[in-house]
C-alpha positions in Angstrom: 120.4 106.5 99.2 122.1 109.2 101.2 121.4 112.9 100.4 124.1 114.6 98.9 123.2 117.8 101.4 123.9 115.3 104.1 127.0 114.2 103.2 128.1 117.7 102.2 127.0 119.3 105.9 128.9 116.4 107.6 131.3 114.1 105.4 133.4 113.1 108.6 130.0 111.8 110.2 129.2 109.9 107.3 133.0 108.8 106.6 133.0 107.8 110.7 129.6 106.1 110.7 129.8 103.6 107.9 133.2 102.6 109.5 130.7 100.5 111.9 130.1 98.5 108.7 133.7 97.9 108.1 133.5 100.4 105.2 135.9 102.7 104.1 134.0 105.3 102.3 136.6 108.3 102.6 137.5 108.1 98.7 133.7 108.0 97.9 132.6 110.9 100.1 135.6 112.7 99.0 134.9 112.5 95.2 131.4 113.1 96.1 131.6 116.7 97.5 134.0 117.4 94.5 131.2 116.4 92.0 128.8 118.0 93.7 130.9 121.5 94.1 131.6 121.1 90.3 127.7 120.4 89.7 126.7 123.2 91.1 129.4 125.7 89.8 128.4 124.0 86.4 124.9 124.9 87.2 125.8 128.6 88.4 127.2 129.2 85.0 124.5 127.6 83.1 121.6 129.5 84.8 123.7 132.7 84.3 123.9 131.7 80.5 120.1 131.1 80.5 119.6 134.2 81.8 121.6 136.2 79.3 119.7 134.2 76.8 116.2 135.3 78.5 117.0 139.1 78.4 118.5 139.0 74.6 115.1 137.3 73.9 113.2 140.3 75.5 115.3 142.8 74.1 115.3 141.0 70.5 111.3 141.0 70.6 111.2 144.7 71.6 113.2 145.7 68.8 111.0 143.5 66.1 108.0 145.3 67.5 109.6 148.8 67.2 110.7 148.1 63.5 114.3 147.9 64.3 114.8 144.2 62.5 118.3 145.0 61.5 119.5 145.4 64.9 117.3 142.5 66.2 118.6 139.9 63.4 122.3 140.9 64.6 121.3 140.4 68.3 119.9 137.2 67.1 123.6 136.2 65.9 124.5 136.5 69.6 122.2 133.9 70.8 123.0 131.1 68.8 126.6 131.4 70.6 124.6 131.1 73.9 122.4 128.1 72.9 125.1 126.1 72.1 126.8 126.6 75.3 124.0 126.3 77.2 123.6 122.9 75.5 127.0 122.1 76.8 126.6 123.2 80.0 123.3 120.9 80.4 125.7 118.0 78.8 128.5 118.7 81.3 125.6 118.9 84.6 123.9 115.7 83.4 127.4 113.9 83.4 128.6 115.2 86.8 125.0 114.2 87.8 125.1 110.8 86.5 128.5 110.1 88.1 127.2 111.5 91.7 124.1 109.4 91.5 126.2 105.8 90.5 128.5 106.5 93.8 125.3 107.4 96.0 124.2 104.4 95.2 127.1 102.5 96.2 126.8 103.9 99.8 125.2 101.9 102.3 123.1 103.4 105.0 124.5 104.9 108.0 124.0 103.0 111.1 122.1 104.8 113.9 124.4 105.9 116.7 123.1 102.5 119.0 124.5 100.5 116.3 127.6 98.6 117.4 130.8 98.4 115.4 131.1 94.7 114.0 131.7 92.4 110.9 128.9 90.2 111.4 126.5 87.7 113.4 129.1 87.1 115.8 128.9 90.6 116.8 125.3 91.5 117.4 123.8 92.1 120.6 121.3 90.5 122.7 118.9 92.9 123.8 116.2 90.6 125.3 115.2 87.1 125.8 111.5 85.7 126.7 109.8 82.1 127.1 111.6 78.6 128.6 113.2 76.5 126.3 111.5 73.2 126.3 113.2 70.2 127.1 112.1 67.5 124.6 114.0 64.4 125.7 116.4 62.0 123.1 113.7 61.2 120.8 112.8 64.8 119.6 112.7 64.8 115.9 113.5 67.7 113.4 110.8 69.8 111.6 111.4 67.6 108.5 111.1 64.5 109.9 108.1 65.6 111.7 106.5 66.7 108.6 107.1 63.1 107.0 106.0 61.5 109.9 102.4 63.5 109.4 102.5 64.3 106.1 102.7 68.2 106.6 105.3 68.7 103.8 106.7 67.2 100.8 110.3 68.4 100.2 110.5 65.8 97.4 107.4 66.9 95.4 108.4 70.1 95.2 112.0 68.9 93.6 109.9 67.3 91.2 107.6 70.2 90.5 110.0 72.8 90.5 113.3 72.3 92.5 115.0 72.3 96.0 113.9 75.0 98.4 110.2 74.7 97.1 107.8 72.5 99.4 104.9 71.5 98.9 102.5 71.9 102.1 100.0 69.2 102.9 96.7 68.6 104.8 97.0 69.5 108.1 100.5 71.4 107.1 98.6 73.4 104.6 95.8 74.5 106.9 98.6 75.3 109.3 100.1 77.4 107.1 97.1 79.3 105.9 95.9 79.7 109.9 99.3 81.5 110.7 99.0 83.9 107.5 95.4 84.9 108.8 96.4 85.2 112.4 99.1 87.4 111.4 96.9 89.4 109.2 94.1 89.7 112.2 96.7 91.0 114.6 98.1 93.3 112.4 95.1 94.8 111.9 93.8 94.8 115.1 97.1 97.1 115.6 96.2 99.3 113.2 97.8 98.3 110.0 95.8 98.8 106.7 95.6 95.4 104.7 96.5 95.4 101.2 97.0 92.7 98.6 99.7 93.6 96.4 101.2 92.2 93.1 103.6 89.5 93.4 105.9 91.0 90.7 107.5 94.5 90.7 109.1 96.7 87.8 112.5 97.8 88.3 111.3 101.5 89.8 110.0 99.9 92.5 113.2 97.5 93.2 115.2 100.8 93.2 112.8 102.5 95.5 113.2 100.4 98.2 116.8 99.6 97.5 116.6 95.8 96.3 118.3 97.3 92.9 121.0 97.5 92.0 121.0 93.7 93.0 124.7 93.4 93.4 123.8 89.9 95.1 122.1 88.4 92.5 119.5 87.3 94.9 116.0 88.5 93.1 114.4 86.4 90.4 114.4 88.3 87.3 112.2 88.1 84.3 114.2 90.2 81.8 111.8 90.1 78.7 109.4 91.8 80.8 111.2 93.8 83.0 110.0 92.0 86.1 111.3 90.7 89.3 109.7 88.5 91.7 109.3 90.2 95.1 111.7 89.3 98.0 109.3 90.8 100.4 106.3 92.5 100.1 108.0 95.6 101.7 108.9 96.1 98.0 105.2 96.7 96.7 104.0 98.0 99.8 106.2 101.1 100.2 106.5 101.2 96.4 102.5 102.7 96.9 104.3 105.5 98.2 106.7 106.2 95.8 106.6 110.0 94.2 103.9 110.9 96.9 103.5 113.9 99.1 101.7 112.4 101.8 99.9 114.3 104.2 101.6 114.9 107.8 98.3 114.3 109.6 98.1 110.8 108.7 101.2 109.8 110.2 101.9 106.9 111.2 101.0 105.4 107.9 100.7 101.6 108.5 100.2 98.9 106.3 100.2 95.0 106.0 100.1 92.3 103.4 100.4 88.8 103.1 102.5 87.4 99.9 104.7 84.7 98.6 108.6 85.8 98.6 110.9 84.5 96.0 114.9 84.6 96.8 117.6 83.0 94.9 119.4 82.3 98.2 122.7 81.8 96.1 125.7 80.3 97.9 123.1 78.9 100.4 124.3 75.2 101.2 125.2 72.7 104.2 122.8 71.6 107.5 122.1 75.1 108.2 119.4 75.3 105.1 118.0 72.0 105.9 114.0 71.6 105.6 112.5 75.0 106.2 115.3 76.6 107.5 116.0 78.5 103.9 114.0 78.6 100.9 113.5 80.0 97.4 109.9 80.4 97.9 108.3 81.1 101.3 105.1 83.2 102.8 105.5 86.2 104.5 103.1 88.6 106.4 105.1 92.3 106.5 104.3 95.4 108.2 105.6 98.8 106.6 105.2 102.1 108.6 106.1 105.4 107.1 106.2 108.4 110.0 107.3 111.8 110.7 111.4 111.9 111.3 110.5 113.0 114.9 108.7 109.9 115.7 110.4 107.1 113.5 112.4 105.3 116.5 109.2 105.6 119.0 107.4 103.7 116.3 110.3 101.5 115.5 109.9 100.2 119.4 106.2 100.1 118.8 107.0 97.5 115.9 109.4 95.5 117.9 106.8 95.0 120.9 104.0 94.1 118.1 106.2 91.3 117.1 107.1 90.1 120.3 103.5 89.8 121.0 103.1 87.6 118.2 105.8 85.3 119.0 104.2 85.3 123.0 100.9 84.1 121.4 102.5 81.4 119.5 104.1 80.1 122.9 107.8 80.2 121.5 110.8 81.1 123.2 112.6 84.0 121.6 115.1 86.3 121.7 115.7 89.9 120.3 119.4 91.1 118.8 120.4 94.8 117.7 122.2 93.9 114.8 125.7 95.3 114.3 127.1 97.3 111.8 128.4 94.8 109.8 125.6 92.8 109.6 122.9 95.3 108.7 121.0 95.1 105.7 122.4 97.7 103.3 119.2 100.1 103.3 119.0 99.9 107.4 119.8 102.6 109.8 118.9 100.2 113.0 117.6 96.6 112.5 116.3 94.1 115.2 116.1 90.6 114.5 113.8 88.2 116.2 115.4 84.6 116.9 113.3 81.8 118.2 114.8 78.4 119.4 114.6 75.4 117.7 114.8 72.5 120.6 115.1 69.7 118.3 117.8 71.5 116.2 119.1 73.3 119.5 119.9 76.5 117.6 118.1 79.6 117.2 116.3 80.4 113.8 115.8 84.4 112.6 111.9 84.7 111.8 111.8 88.5 111.7 113.8 91.4 111.0 112.4 94.8 112.2 114.3 97.9 110.8 114.1 101.9 110.5 115.5 103.1 107.1 115.2 106.9 108.2 115.3 108.6 105.0 117.1 106.3 102.8 114.4 104.8 101.0 112.3 107.6 101.0 115.2 109.6 99.2 114.9 106.9 96.1 111.2 106.9 96.5 111.0 110.5 96.5 108.6 110.1 99.4 108.0 113.2 101.1 105.5 115.2 103.4 104.9 119.3 104.2 106.0 120.4 107.2 104.5 123.2 108.9 106.4 125.7 107.2 105.2 124.2 103.9 108.5 122.8 103.2 109.2 119.4 101.4 110.9 116.9 103.8 111.6 113.5 103.3 109.6 110.5 105.4 110.9 107.9 107.2 110.0 104.4 106.4 110.2 101.4 108.7 109.3 97.7 108.0 109.1 94.2 109.6 108.2 90.6 109.2 105.1 89.8 111.4 105.8 87.1 110.5 108.1 85.0 108.2 106.3 81.6 108.1 108.9 78.9 107.5 111.0 78.8 110.5 108.1 79.7 112.7 106.4 76.6 111.6 109.4 74.6 112.0 109.9 75.6 115.7 106.2 75.1 116.7 106.4 71.5 115.4 109.9 70.8 117.3 109.1 72.5 120.2 105.2 71.6 120.7 106.0 67.6 119.7 104.8 65.4 122.2 104.8 61.2 122.2 101.7 61.3 120.8 101.4 64.2 118.3 102.3 67.8 117.9 100.3 70.5 119.9 98.4 73.6 118.3 99.2 76.9 120.3 95.5 78.1 121.5 95.9 81.2 119.8 95.9 79.3 116.3 93.1 76.7 117.3 90.4 79.2 116.1 92.0 79.5 113.0 93.2 76.0 112.2 90.1 74.1 113.5 92.1 71.4 115.3 94.3 71.6 118.2 96.6 68.9 117.8 98.4 67.3 114.7 98.6 63.1 115.3 
């Protein structure tokens, strides 16, 4: 959530920045400035009335102690009117604050200066590309055919048990999933990330803290009886570990990682692009989360991007890195880099990771702060990235490493799988 102080200080900068997302925030920003001025004015009146009430209370106490009860009782009549005025002013402050808060929730994060104005994925910028795209020949099969051929994933069984988008991994397919999870976690721990095993369900306060709530697109699975939500990513529980905390600046960067299943309704998804593992309702993902000083967060973002690139190199997959334009970036992000691997059998790029800097947007919701050198509380910067989302990585591994006699396992995974080929 944007800080009202930031909007008050530079409204035009906020309006111009949000235009990169295709959002005209002029009316909202102007209304927020009016509400902010109104709230501060009412609060000023409230503080004056509270001061008058406190002074009267002191005077009344002195009068009673000095035996001048009649004068004290006369003053008490004045306090009744002040108390009623204070009550009304408190109600006015709360009403204005609620209106202000609702409008703040509607505004997305302001894109970083480096983010390009754009409408959708067609306006994203490719910043780098690595690896050779394999030539598989005319007999190459997509991963859903390979999964059936080698009995790795049973999509029909998932439909029977739950529904479409909930695959069942079998035999070497299940072992390969577990191998990738352990590989990613070990790599993350070696890079200084503390491993967690968090809950897979969160309360509304946690969803609000990281920006998933209010859920404008209805993508979260909700359990209204219990007031809980199935997590769409480990980012939510991991970042919320630090909600309502003042962290020690000496601990920066605070780096965390976790493996969890992820649950997304993916409402409105259909067609050939969602076949097989391309888009699921339940999938496995290993996440990295970093909390850092505002002065260092963009260096940390570069470090996280380099880390994810290193994982894909070890998996021997061709990949490219995209800087998302304003219109394609997530609601909470100031700057996002997407990683895509090339699927040789499908002849298309598949997104496998997003690495983002949210600056203070999440921290403001989370009330996540640190003390600066002068002892003043400041908002932290939060960052997160997928390291990695498994389904499309697995799809690319199966398709790109397929041979006439089976599927080769990348060397980095062999010690985790216990086998070097699927045949």
